[in-house]
C-alpha positions in Angstrom: -11.1 -7.3 -3.4 -10.2 -9.9 -1.6 -6.7 -11.3 -0.7 -5.6 -14.9 -1.8 -3.4 -14.4 1.5 -4.1 -13.4 5.2 -0.8 -10.5 5.9 -0.2 -9.7 9.3 -0.1 -6.3 7.6 -0.3 -4.4 4.8 2.7 -1.5 4.5 2.6 1.6 2.1 6.1 2.7 0.7 5.1 6.4 1.3 8.0 7.6 -1.7 7.2 6.7 -5.5 9.1 4.1 -7.2 10.1 2.9 -10.5 7.1 0.4 -12.0 9.9 -1.4 -13.9 10.5 -2.7 -10.6 9.6 -6.4 -10.4 9.7 -8.5 -7.1 13.3 -8.5 -7.1 13.5 -5.2 -6.9 10.9 -4.3 -4.8 12.0 -6.8 -2.7 15.2 -5.0 -2.5 13.6 -1.7 -1.9 11.9 -3.3 1.1 15.2 -4.4 3.2 17.3 -1.6 1.9 15.0 1.7 2.2 12.0 0.0 4.7 14.6 -1.8 6.9 11.7 -4.6 6.3 11.8 -8.9 5.3 10.4 -8.6 2.4 9.1 -12.6 3.5 7.8 -11.4 7.1 4.3 -12.7 6.0 3.3 -8.9 5.5 2.1 -7.0 2.2 3.7 -4.1 0.7 2.3 -1.7 -1.4 4.0 1.0 -3.8 3.3 4.0 -5.7 4.3 5.6 -9.3 5.0 9.5 -9.0 1.6 9.8 -11.2 0.0 7.8 -7.8 -2.2 6.3 -11.2 -0.8 2.4 -10.7 0.1 0.6 -7.4 2.1 -2.7 -6.7 1.2 -4.8 -4.2 4.3 -7.1 -2.8 3.8 -10.4 -0.7 6.0 -13.4 0.2 3.7 -16.4 1.1 6.0 -18.9 2.0 6.4 -20.8 -1.1 6.7 -18.0 -3.6 5.9 -14.6 -4.3 3.0 -12.5 -5.4 3.1 -8.9 -7.4 -0.7 -7.5 -8.3 -0.3 -4.5 -10.4 -3.4 -1.9 -10.2 -3.9 0.6 -12.5 -6.7 3.5 -12.5 -7.4 5.2 -15.9 -9.2 8.2 -14.1 -8.4 9.3 -11.0 -4.9 8.7 -8.3 -4.8 6.9 -5.6 -4.8 8.6 -2.2 -1.4 8.1 -0.4 -0.2 9.0 3.2 2.4 12.0 3.0 4.5 11.3 5.9 8.1 12.0 7.2 8.2 8.7 7.2 9.1 5.7 5.4 6.2 3.2 5.3 2.6 4.0 6.8 1.0 1.0 7.8 -3.1 0.4 6.5 -5.8 -1.8 8.3 -7.8 -4.3 5.4 -10.7 -2.5 5.4 -8.6 0.8 4.5 -6.3 -0.9 2.1 -9.8 -1.9 0.1 -11.1 1.3 -0.1 -7.7 2.9 -1.3 -7.8 0.1 -4.0 -11.6 1.1 -5.2 -10.0 4.5 -5.3 -12.0 6.3 -2.7 -10.3 8.2 0.4 -9.6 5.5 2.7 -8.7 8.1 5.1 -12.2 10.2 5.4 -13.8 6.8 5.6 -12.7 6.1 9.2 -12.8 9.5 10.1 -14.1 9.9 13.9 -17.1 13.1 13.9 -15.4 15.9 16.3 -17.1 16.4 19.2 -16.7 20.6 18.6 -19.4 20.4 16.1 -22.2 22.0 16.2 -25.1 22.0 13.7 
């Protein structure tokens, strides 16, 4: 997936949200729960409780983009953290939206592994 915009950062909201929320409800969630400004040039991603749907919110200066992705099988790999928000780079975002474990794609080999 190629972004229609070039967001400065891609933030994942760690806790699941109600997928019935639209652009206004998710923007309010960004402000109140994540402590961010929804129109700051960043992209914000949210997932549902089952982990098979995500929504992406991007304000571009003239309007808002709200994109939805649903997997028919499996779940999106989502970070588990004590933080409310997690930052992804664009490459990891591409792996995540493909349904691939993005954490493994950028894992560095351990210096202690022996064959």
